[in-house]
N, C-alpha and C positions, 0 to 999 in steps of 0.2 A: 874456301874460309868464304863461311857464311853470315852474309850481313843485312839482319831483318827489316824489317819495314820500320820499325819503331824507332833502333839506331838511325836509321835517314830521317827521319820527319825528326828528332832529338837535335843531329848535327846541324839538319836545315837550319832547325829554327836556330839555335846559336849562333849561326852562322848569320843571320837573316839579324837578327836583334843587335848580332855585334855592327855591325853596316850599317843599324839604324844610328848605335850610338853617340859611332866616328862620325855618322853627318848633323847630329843634334850638335854634337861638341865643335862642330866647323864652324853651323849656324851661327852659335853663342861667340866663338871668336870673334865673327864677322862683324857682328850686333855687337860687340862692344869697343871692336874698332873704331866705329860708326859714330855711337856716343862719345864715345873718349875725343874723336875729332872735334866735335860742335863743343864738346864742355872746354877741351885749348883756345878753341873760336872763342867761344863767352868770356874763358878767361883773360884771351889778350884785352878785347875790349872792354870787357872789366878793369881791367889795371893801364888802360888808357883814361877811363873816367876819372882813376883815381889819380894818379898823377896830372889833373888838370887840375880837381878840386883842390890838389895838398897845394897847389899853385896857387888860388883864388885865398885857401885858408890865410898862406904868411901873404898876403897880399891884407888882409881884414885882420890880423895881429899888430901889422907893422902901424896900419890905418886907428886902427884902437888906440897902441901904442902913441900914435901921436895927439890922439885927442886928450886922452888922458895926461898930458905930459909928467917932467919929472918926479918919481915918488915922492911923499911926502914924507915929514919927518915927527914925530910925534911930540918931542921935543922944539921948541922952537928955538934957534940958533941964534946967540948976540953976537 
């Protein structure tokens, strides 16, 4: 069986392109994993800040409620 140089060149081109595409896909997966790890770290940091802020907001709400006193009625009680 005779294999021409054109067929060999075409097959080697396809193999080279396939290997390149696999390498690109592996690089993208690694890059996405790195970005995902950074996002997870930022999410944890932000979650801690939000939890701390929620506690402060509760304290402020209690302080405001104490300053305002009991709710006033529209009609005076006799």
